[in-house]
PyMOL Python script that loads the backbone (N, CA, C, O; Angstrom):
from pymol import cmd

cmd.read_pdbstr("""\
ATOM      1  N   MET A   1     -25.280 -10.771  -2.349  1.00  0.00           N
ATOM      2  CA  MET A   1     -24.443 -11.925  -2.093  1.00  0.00           C
ATOM      3  C   MET A   1     -25.240 -12.866  -1.192  1.00  0.00           C
ATOM      4  O   MET A   1     -25.644 -12.493  -0.091  1.00  0.00           O
ATOM      5  N   ASP A   2     -25.456 -14.057  -1.660  1.00  0.00           N
ATOM      6  CA  ASP A   2     -26.238 -14.997  -0.849  1.00  0.00           C
ATOM      7  C   ASP A   2     -25.346 -15.688   0.190  1.00  0.00           C
ATOM      8  O   ASP A   2     -24.123 -15.737   0.057  1.00  0.00           O
ATOM      9  N   GLU A   3     -25.990 -16.210   1.211  1.00  0.00           N
ATOM     10  CA  GLU A   3     -25.281 -16.833   2.340  1.00  0.00           C
ATOM     11  C   GLU A   3     -24.402 -18.007   1.897  1.00  0.00           C
ATOM     12  O   GLU A   3     -23.306 -18.205   2.421  1.00  0.00           O
ATOM     13  N   ARG A   4     -24.885 -18.761   0.952  1.00  0.00           N
ATOM     14  CA  ARG A   4     -24.151 -19.948   0.498  1.00  0.00           C
ATOM     15  C   ARG A   4     -22.823 -19.561  -0.170  1.00  0.00           C
ATOM     16  O   ARG A   4     -21.783 -20.163   0.099  1.00  0.00           O
ATOM     17  N   THR A   5     -22.875 -18.558  -1.036  1.00  0.00           N
ATOM     18  CA  THR A   5     -21.664 -18.083  -1.707  1.00  0.00           C
ATOM     19  C   THR A   5     -20.708 -17.467  -0.693  1.00  0.00           C
ATOM     20  O   THR A   5     -19.505 -17.723  -0.737  1.00  0.00           O
ATOM     21  N   LEU A   6     -21.232 -16.666   0.211  1.00  0.00           N
ATOM     22  CA  LEU A   6     -20.408 -16.023   1.227  1.00  0.00           C
ATOM     23  C   LEU A   6     -19.677 -17.049   2.095  1.00  0.00           C
ATOM     24  O   LEU A   6     -18.537 -16.822   2.500  1.00  0.00           O
ATOM     25  N   ALA A   7     -20.325 -18.161   2.377  1.00  0.00           N
ATOM     26  CA  ALA A   7     -19.706 -19.213   3.198  1.00  0.00           C
ATOM     27  C   ALA A   7     -18.518 -19.865   2.491  1.00  0.00           C
ATOM     28  O   ALA A   7     -17.630 -20.403   3.152  1.00  0.00           O
ATOM     29  N   LEU A   8     -18.490 -19.826   1.171  1.00  0.00           N
ATOM     30  CA  LEU A   8     -17.396 -20.425   0.404  1.00  0.00           C
ATOM     31  C   LEU A   8     -16.185 -19.509   0.252  1.00  0.00           C
ATOM     32  O   LEU A   8     -15.074 -19.978   0.003  1.00  0.00           O
ATOM     33  N   LEU A   9     -16.399 -18.215   0.401  1.00  0.00           N
ATOM     34  CA  LEU A   9     -15.325 -17.239   0.183  1.00  0.00           C
ATOM     35  C   LEU A   9     -14.500 -17.028   1.442  1.00  0.00           C
ATOM     36  O   LEU A   9     -15.002 -17.141   2.560  1.00  0.00           O
ATOM     37  N   ALA A  10     -13.216 -16.719   1.238  1.00  0.00           N
ATOM     38  CA  ALA A  10     -12.311 -16.437   2.353  1.00  0.00           C
ATOM     39  C   ALA A  10     -11.326 -15.359   1.927  1.00  0.00           C
ATOM     40  O   ALA A  10     -11.100 -15.145   0.736  1.00  0.00           O
ATOM     41  N   CYS A  11     -10.754 -14.698   2.889  1.00  0.00           N
ATOM     42  CA  CYS A  11      -9.741 -13.685   2.616  1.00  0.00           C
ATOM     43  C   CYS A  11      -8.534 -14.361   1.960  1.00  0.00           C
ATOM     44  O   CYS A  11      -8.079 -15.400   2.439  1.00  0.00           O
ATOM     45  N   PRO A  12      -8.015 -13.796   0.884  1.00  0.00           N
ATOM     46  CA  PRO A  12      -6.869 -14.417   0.214  1.00  0.00           C
ATOM     47  C   PRO A  12      -5.574 -14.356   1.029  1.00  0.00           C
ATOM     48  O   PRO A  12      -4.645 -15.119   0.763  1.00  0.00           O
ATOM     49  N   LEU A  13      -5.502 -13.465   2.012  1.00  0.00           N
ATOM     50  CA  LEU A  13      -4.284 -13.353   2.826  1.00  0.00           C
ATOM     51  C   LEU A  13      -4.298 -14.286   4.033  1.00  0.00           C
ATOM     52  O   LEU A  13      -3.402 -15.114   4.199  1.00  0.00           O
ATOM     53  N   CYS A  14      -5.318 -14.145   4.871  1.00  0.00           N
ATOM     54  CA  CYS A  14      -5.337 -14.910   6.126  1.00  0.00           C
ATOM     55  C   CYS A  14      -6.293 -16.100   6.097  1.00  0.00           C
ATOM     56  O   CYS A  14      -6.335 -16.883   7.046  1.00  0.00           O
ATOM     57  N   LYS A  15      -7.061 -16.241   5.017  1.00  0.00           N
ATOM     58  CA  LYS A  15      -8.063 -17.309   4.861  1.00  0.00           C
ATOM     59  C   LYS A  15      -9.201 -17.173   5.869  1.00  0.00           C
ATOM     60  O   LYS A  15      -9.926 -18.130   6.139  1.00  0.00           O
ATOM     61  N   GLY A  16      -9.346 -15.960   6.422  1.00  0.00           N
ATOM     62  CA  GLY A  16     -10.404 -15.697   7.395  1.00  0.00           C
ATOM     63  C   GLY A  16     -11.746 -15.415   6.751  1.00  0.00           C
ATOM     64  O   GLY A  16     -11.867 -15.311   5.530  1.00  0.00           O
ATOM     65  N   ARG A  17     -12.739 -15.296   7.595  1.00  0.00           N
ATOM     66  CA  ARG A  17     -14.119 -15.051   7.181  1.00  0.00           C
ATOM     67  C   ARG A  17     -14.264 -13.638   6.637  1.00  0.00           C
ATOM     68  O   ARG A  17     -13.634 -12.703   7.131  1.00  0.00           O
ATOM     69  N   LEU A  18     -15.100 -13.492   5.615  1.00  0.00           N
ATOM     70  CA  LEU A  18     -15.383 -12.192   5.028  1.00  0.00           C
ATOM     71  C   LEU A  18     -16.804 -11.762   5.396  1.00  0.00           C
ATOM     72  O   LEU A  18     -17.708 -12.590   5.501  1.00  0.00           O
ATOM     73  N   VAL A  19     -16.980 -10.472   5.586  1.00  0.00           N
ATOM     74  CA  VAL A  19     -18.282  -9.902   5.916  1.00  0.00           C
ATOM     75  C   VAL A  19     -18.775  -9.125   4.706  1.00  0.00           C
ATOM     76  O   VAL A  19     -18.046  -8.296   4.161  1.00  0.00           O
ATOM     77  N   TRP A  20     -20.010  -9.386   4.281  1.00  0.00           N
ATOM     78  CA  TRP A  20     -20.599  -8.724   3.121  1.00  0.00           C
ATOM     79  C   TRP A  20     -21.251  -7.406   3.555  1.00  0.00           C
ATOM     80  O   TRP A  20     -22.078  -7.380   4.467  1.00  0.00           O
ATOM     81  N   LEU A  21     -20.863  -6.313   2.886  1.00  0.00           N
ATOM     82  CA  LEU A  21     -21.471  -5.005   3.114  1.00  0.00           C
ATOM     83  C   LEU A  21     -22.233  -4.600   1.855  1.00  0.00           C
ATOM     84  O   LEU A  21     -21.633  -4.081   0.913  1.00  0.00           O
ATOM     85  N   PRO A  22     -23.541  -4.827   1.823  1.00  0.00           N
ATOM     86  CA  PRO A  22     -24.310  -4.550   0.610  1.00  0.00           C
ATOM     87  C   PRO A  22     -24.334  -3.074   0.211  1.00  0.00           C
ATOM     88  O   PRO A  22     -24.380  -2.770  -0.981  1.00  0.00           O
ATOM     89  N   ALA A  23     -24.305  -2.158   1.168  1.00  0.00           N
ATOM     90  CA  ALA A  23     -24.377  -0.733   0.851  1.00  0.00           C
ATOM     91  C   ALA A  23     -23.182  -0.276   0.009  1.00  0.00           C
ATOM     92  O   ALA A  23     -23.339   0.514  -0.923  1.00  0.00           O
ATOM     93  N   SER A  24     -21.994  -0.776   0.342  1.00  0.00           N
ATOM     94  CA  SER A  24     -20.786  -0.380  -0.389  1.00  0.00           C
ATOM     95  C   SER A  24     -20.337  -1.429  -1.409  1.00  0.00           C
ATOM     96  O   SER A  24     -19.367  -1.224  -2.138  1.00  0.00           O
ATOM     97  N   LYS A  25     -21.055  -2.553  -1.450  1.00  0.00           N
ATOM     98  CA  LYS A  25     -20.712  -3.669  -2.343  1.00  0.00           C
ATOM     99  C   LYS A  25     -19.249  -4.094  -2.151  1.00  0.00           C
ATOM    100  O   LYS A  25     -18.449  -4.106  -3.086  1.00  0.00           O
ATOM    101  N   GLU A  26     -18.941  -4.439  -0.898  1.00  0.00           N
ATOM    102  CA  GLU A  26     -17.592  -4.866  -0.539  1.00  0.00           C
ATOM    103  C   GLU A  26     -17.647  -6.078   0.382  1.00  0.00           C
ATOM    104  O   GLU A  26     -18.606  -6.280   1.127  1.00  0.00           O
ATOM    105  N   LEU A  27     -16.592  -6.874   0.305  1.00  0.00           N
ATOM    106  CA  LEU A  27     -16.370  -7.971   1.243  1.00  0.00           C
ATOM    107  C   LEU A  27     -15.221  -7.536   2.141  1.00  0.00           C
ATOM    108  O   LEU A  27     -14.156  -7.150   1.659  1.00  0.00           O
ATOM    109  N   VAL A  28     -15.442  -7.600   3.440  1.00  0.00           N
ATOM    110  CA  VAL A  28     -14.471  -7.074   4.397  1.00  0.00           C
ATOM    111  C   VAL A  28     -13.820  -8.190   5.196  1.00  0.00           C
ATOM    112  O   VAL A  28     -14.487  -9.106   5.677  1.00  0.00           O
ATOM    113  N   CYS A  29     -12.498  -8.093   5.327  1.00  0.00           N
ATOM    114  CA  CYS A  29     -11.736  -8.964   6.226  1.00  0.00           C
ATOM    115  C   CYS A  29     -11.329  -8.111   7.417  1.00  0.00           C
ATOM    116  O   CYS A  29     -10.522  -7.192   7.284  1.00  0.00           O
ATOM    117  N   ARG A  30     -11.890  -8.420   8.583  1.00  0.00           N
ATOM    118  CA  ARG A  30     -11.575  -7.648   9.786  1.00  0.00           C
ATOM    119  C   ARG A  30     -10.120  -7.839  10.210  1.00  0.00           C
ATOM    120  O   ARG A  30      -9.466  -6.886  10.632  1.00  0.00           O
ATOM    121  N   GLY A  31      -9.621  -9.045  10.102  1.00  0.00           N
ATOM    122  CA  GLY A  31      -8.255  -9.347  10.537  1.00  0.00           C
ATOM    123  C   GLY A  31      -7.190  -8.584   9.773  1.00  0.00           C
ATOM    124  O   GLY A  31      -6.238  -8.082  10.371  1.00  0.00           O
ATOM    125  N   ASP A  32      -7.337  -8.490   8.474  1.00  0.00           N
ATOM    126  CA  ASP A  32      -6.349  -7.795   7.639  1.00  0.00           C
ATOM    127  C   ASP A  32      -6.732  -6.350   7.364  1.00  0.00           C
ATOM    128  O   ASP A  32      -5.978  -5.613   6.729  1.00  0.00           O
ATOM    129  N   ARG A  33      -7.922  -5.938   7.850  1.00  0.00           N
ATOM    130  CA  ARG A  33      -8.412  -4.559   7.663  1.00  0.00           C
ATOM    131  C   ARG A  33      -8.476  -4.175   6.192  1.00  0.00           C
ATOM    132  O   ARG A  33      -8.030  -3.099   5.792  1.00  0.00           O
ATOM    133  N   LEU A  34      -9.048  -5.087   5.387  1.00  0.00           N
ATOM    134  CA  LEU A  34      -9.168  -4.846   3.952  1.00  0.00           C
ATOM    135  C   LEU A  34     -10.621  -4.983   3.507  1.00  0.00           C
ATOM    136  O   LEU A  34     -11.380  -5.790   4.044  1.00  0.00           O
ATOM    137  N   ALA A  35     -10.989  -4.175   2.514  1.00  0.00           N
ATOM    138  CA  ALA A  35     -12.313  -4.248   1.895  1.00  0.00           C
ATOM    139  C   ALA A  35     -12.110  -4.567   0.418  1.00  0.00           C
ATOM    140  O   ALA A  35     -11.506  -3.788  -0.319  1.00  0.00           O
ATOM    141  N   PHE A  36     -12.622  -5.721  -0.004  1.00  0.00           N
ATOM    142  CA  PHE A  36     -12.490  -6.164  -1.387  1.00  0.00           C
ATOM    143  C   PHE A  36     -13.750  -5.787  -2.160  1.00  0.00           C
ATOM    144  O   PHE A  36     -14.857  -6.039  -1.683  1.00  0.00           O
ATOM    145  N   PRO A  37     -13.607  -5.197  -3.332  1.00  0.00           N
ATOM    146  CA  PRO A  37     -14.796  -4.788  -4.102  1.00  0.00           C
ATOM    147  C   PRO A  37     -15.507  -5.981  -4.737  1.00  0.00           C
ATOM    148  O   PRO A  37     -14.910  -7.026  -4.993  1.00  0.00           O
ATOM    149  N   VAL A  38     -16.795  -5.789  -4.979  1.00  0.00           N
ATOM    150  CA  VAL A  38     -17.595  -6.762  -5.727  1.00  0.00           C
ATOM    151  C   VAL A  38     -18.155  -5.993  -6.926  1.00  0.00           C
ATOM    152  O   VAL A  38     -18.946  -5.063  -6.765  1.00  0.00           O
ATOM    153  N   ARG A  39     -17.742  -6.388  -8.110  1.00  0.00           N
ATOM    154  CA  ARG A  39     -18.167  -5.705  -9.338  1.00  0.00           C
ATOM    155  C   ARG A  39     -18.963  -6.666 -10.208  1.00  0.00           C
ATOM    156  O   ARG A  39     -18.520  -7.781 -10.487  1.00  0.00           O
ATOM    157  N   ASN A  40     -20.133  -6.226 -10.630  1.00  0.00           N
ATOM    158  CA  ASN A  40     -21.011  -7.070 -11.451  1.00  0.00           C
ATOM    159  C   ASN A  40     -21.258  -8.421 -10.794  1.00  0.00           C
ATOM    160  O   ASN A  40     -21.309  -9.454 -11.461  1.00  0.00           O
ATOM    161  N   GLU A  41     -21.411  -8.393  -9.465  1.00  0.00           N
ATOM    162  CA  GLU A  41     -21.660  -9.585  -8.648  1.00  0.00           C
ATOM    163  C   GLU A  41     -20.496 -10.573  -8.624  1.00  0.00           C
ATOM    164  O   GLU A  41     -20.679 -11.748  -8.307  1.00  0.00           O
ATOM    165  N   ILE A  42     -19.289 -10.087  -8.961  1.00  0.00           N
ATOM    166  CA  ILE A  42     -18.089 -10.924  -8.936  1.00  0.00           C
ATOM    167  C   ILE A  42     -17.122 -10.358  -7.891  1.00  0.00           C
ATOM    168  O   ILE A  42     -16.682  -9.216  -8.028  1.00  0.00           O
ATOM    169  N   PRO A  43     -16.780 -11.131  -6.847  1.00  0.00           N
ATOM    170  CA  PRO A  43     -15.824 -10.667  -5.846  1.00  0.00           C
ATOM    171  C   PRO A  43     -14.422 -10.554  -6.452  1.00  0.00           C
ATOM    172  O   PRO A  43     -13.930 -11.484  -7.090  1.00  0.00           O
ATOM    173  N   ILE A  44     -13.795  -9.405  -6.240  1.00  0.00           N
ATOM    174  CA  ILE A  44     -12.427  -9.172  -6.713  1.00  0.00           C
ATOM    175  C   ILE A  44     -11.510  -9.338  -5.494  1.00  0.00           C
ATOM    176  O   ILE A  44     -11.257  -8.380  -4.764  1.00  0.00           O
ATOM    177  N   LEU A  45     -11.026 -10.545  -5.286  1.00  0.00           N
ATOM    178  CA  LEU A  45     -10.236 -10.861  -4.093  1.00  0.00           C
ATOM    179  C   LEU A  45      -8.735 -10.730  -4.367  1.00  0.00           C
ATOM    180  O   LEU A  45      -7.962 -11.659  -4.133  1.00  0.00           O
ATOM    181  N   LEU A  46      -8.352  -9.583  -4.857  1.00  0.00           N
ATOM    182  CA  LEU A  46      -6.944  -9.267  -5.113  1.00  0.00           C
ATOM    183  C   LEU A  46      -6.515  -8.173  -4.143  1.00  0.00           C
ATOM    184  O   LEU A  46      -7.213  -7.171  -3.990  1.00  0.00           O
ATOM    185  N   THR A  47      -5.385  -8.355  -3.497  1.00  0.00           N
ATOM    186  CA  THR A  47      -4.932  -7.347  -2.538  1.00  0.00           C
ATOM    187  C   THR A  47      -4.646  -6.016  -3.223  1.00  0.00           C
ATOM    188  O   THR A  47      -4.771  -4.962  -2.600  1.00  0.00           O
ATOM    189  N   SER A  48      -4.269  -6.051  -4.482  1.00  0.00           N
ATOM    190  CA  SER A  48      -4.002  -4.810  -5.211  1.00  0.00           C
ATOM    191  C   SER A  48      -5.289  -4.007  -5.461  1.00  0.00           C
ATOM    192  O   SER A  48      -5.227  -2.801  -5.702  1.00  0.00           O
ATOM    193  N   GLU A  49      -6.439  -4.663  -5.404  1.00  0.00           N
ATOM    194  CA  GLU A  49      -7.730  -3.997  -5.607  1.00  0.00           C
ATOM    195  C   GLU A  49      -8.408  -3.644  -4.283  1.00  0.00           C
ATOM    196  O   GLU A  49      -9.403  -2.918  -4.276  1.00  0.00           O
ATOM    197  N   ALA A  50      -7.889  -4.142  -3.177  1.00  0.00           N
ATOM    198  CA  ALA A  50      -8.521  -3.941  -1.868  1.00  0.00           C
ATOM    199  C   ALA A  50      -8.265  -2.535  -1.336  1.00  0.00           C
ATOM    200  O   ALA A  50      -7.276  -1.878  -1.661  1.00  0.00           O
ATOM    201  N   ARG A  51      -9.204  -2.113  -0.505  1.00  0.00           N
ATOM    202  CA  ARG A  51      -9.106  -0.808   0.156  1.00  0.00           C
ATOM    203  C   ARG A  51      -8.739  -1.047   1.619  1.00  0.00           C
ATOM    204  O   ARG A  51      -9.334  -1.895   2.284  1.00  0.00           O
ATOM    205  N   GLN A  52      -7.754  -0.291   2.114  1.00  0.00           N
ATOM    206  CA  GLN A  52      -7.338  -0.388   3.521  1.00  0.00           C
ATOM    207  C   GLN A  52      -8.402   0.270   4.392  1.00  0.00           C
ATOM    208  O   GLN A  52      -8.876   1.360   4.074  1.00  0.00           O
ATOM    209  N   LEU A  53      -8.781  -0.387   5.492  1.00  0.00           N
ATOM    210  CA  LEU A  53      -9.807   0.147   6.384  1.00  0.00           C
ATOM    211  C   LEU A  53      -9.182   0.798   7.610  1.00  0.00           C
ATOM    212  O   LEU A  53      -8.193   0.311   8.157  1.00  0.00           O
ATOM    213  N   SER A  54      -9.774   1.902   8.027  1.00  0.00           N
ATOM    214  CA  SER A  54      -9.331   2.577   9.244  1.00  0.00           C
ATOM    215  C   SER A  54     -10.022   1.936  10.451  1.00  0.00           C
ATOM    216  O   SER A  54     -10.926   1.116  10.294  1.00  0.00           O
ATOM    217  N   THR A  55      -9.597   2.310  11.630  1.00  0.00           N
ATOM    218  CA  THR A  55     -10.222   1.818  12.852  1.00  0.00           C
ATOM    219  C   THR A  55     -11.680   2.251  12.897  1.00  0.00           C
ATOM    220  O   THR A  55     -12.545   1.483  13.319  1.00  0.00           O
ATOM    221  N   GLN A  56     -11.956   3.467  12.468  1.00  0.00           N
ATOM    222  CA  GLN A  56     -13.327   3.978  12.449  1.00  0.00           C
ATOM    223  C   GLN A  56     -14.197   3.170  11.486  1.00  0.00           C
ATOM    224  O   GLN A  56     -15.354   2.882  11.792  1.00  0.00           O
ATOM    225  N   ASP A  57     -13.647   2.801  10.320  1.00  0.00           N
ATOM    226  CA  ASP A  57     -14.386   1.966   9.369  1.00  0.00           C
ATOM    227  C   ASP A  57     -14.745   0.623  10.002  1.00  0.00           C
ATOM    228  O   ASP A  57     -15.873   0.149   9.865  1.00  0.00           O
ATOM    229  N   LEU A  58     -13.790   0.019  10.688  1.00  0.00           N
ATOM    230  CA  LEU A  58     -14.010  -1.302  11.299  1.00  0.00           C
ATOM    231  C   LEU A  58     -15.084  -1.265  12.380  1.00  0.00           C
ATOM    232  O   LEU A  58     -15.849  -2.217  12.533  1.00  0.00           O
ATOM    233  N   GLU A  59     -15.143  -0.158  13.133  1.00  0.00           N
ATOM    234  CA  GLU A  59     -16.131  -0.045  14.206  1.00  0.00           C
ATOM    235  C   GLU A  59     -17.554  -0.011  13.660  1.00  0.00           C
ATOM    236  O   GLU A  59     -18.491  -0.365  14.376  1.00  0.00           O
ATOM    237  N   GLN A  60     -17.737   0.406  12.416  1.00  0.00           N
ATOM    238  CA  GLN A  60     -19.070   0.533  11.835  1.00  0.00           C
ATOM    239  C   GLN A  60     -19.556  -0.775  11.202  1.00  0.00           C
ATOM    240  O   GLN A  60     -20.727  -0.886  10.837  1.00  0.00           O
ATOM    241  N   ILE A  61     -18.679  -1.751  11.071  1.00  0.00           N
ATOM    242  CA  ILE A  61     -19.031  -3.020  10.427  1.00  0.00           C
ATOM    243  C   ILE A  61     -19.686  -3.949  11.449  1.00  0.00           C
ATOM    244  O   ILE A  61     -19.135  -4.164  12.529  1.00  0.00           O
ATOM    245  N   PRO A  62     -20.857  -4.500  11.119  1.00  0.00           N
ATOM    246  CA  PRO A  62     -21.508  -5.432  12.050  1.00  0.00           C
ATOM    247  C   PRO A  62     -20.695  -6.723  12.188  1.00  0.00           C
ATOM    248  O   PRO A  62     -20.019  -7.149  11.252  1.00  0.00           O
ATOM    249  N   LYS A  63     -20.773  -7.323  13.354  1.00  0.00           N
ATOM    250  CA  LYS A  63     -20.016  -8.560  13.601  1.00  0.00           C
ATOM    251  C   LYS A  63     -20.755  -9.769  13.168  1.00  0.00           C
ATOM    252  O   LYS A  63     -20.251 -10.884  13.309  1.00  0.00           O
TER     253      LYS A  63
END
""", "prot")
cmd.dss("prot")
cmd.show_as("cartoon", "prot")
cmd.util.cbc("prot")
cmd.orient("prot")
């Protein structure tokens, strides 16, 4: 995910900034504690497809 594309994307719930995690191929919203999958280089920004993050998961995400 390039910086330019990432700057255009926002969380569908809170409209907050998303963090790209290349290892898991997910976009993370810290505020809503959700991880959205990226499949075939396409972000799936649907809450029904998102994974709920635990406190431990959030602590491992770089700021």
